[in-house]
N, C-alpha and C positions, 0 to 999 in steps of 0.2 A: 533431804530426801524427793520432797516436796516439787524437787528444782529440777529431778531426773523426771517429773513424767513429762509424761507427752499431751497437743492438743486430746488425745481421742483418752489422755488416760482421762485428760480434766468432762470431756463432756459423758465417758465413761459413765466416772464417777455419780455427774447432776444426772443423767437420766438414772440410778438408780435410786441417790435422794427423793429424787419426783412418784418411784414407782414406790419404794417405800410411804409415803407422803401420801398416795392416791389407797393406799391398798388400808392402811388407818383410815384411813377419814372409810373409808368402803366398808369399813369392817363396825368402826363405833356408827357408820348407821345402820348395820343391818340390826348390832347390839340393840340398837335407841328400838327401835320398831321391832322386835322379836318380845322388847320388853312388855311397849305399849300392847302390842295383841295376849300377850299372858296374864295382863291386869287385864284390857277388858274381857277377858274369858273367864277370870275370876266374880268382878262383878256382875257378870251372867250368871253363876252358875251361884253365888250369892243371893241374887235375887231370885234367882227361881231358886231355894229354896225357903226362902220367905215367905213366895207366894203360896209353896208350896202344903210350906205348914200353917197357913195362913188361911188357907181356903179348903182343906181337909184335915178339918184337928180327927185325931180318932179317937173313941170315946174305951176307955177299958174296961167298962161296965157286961158291954155287948163281947169281947172275946170271952 
């Protein structure tokens, strides 16, 4: 099967493999950065909730 392939077929195969590699690397980079962004947002929200809880205690007697 491979012996019947011309040089053009081999070049196309190499280009396709290279394109797949680039796509996989790009997508993994995007996912990694998106996860870091979500983690930072989660840390910020947690810190904000903690600050709000400590700075403004709710008095149940006044309500």
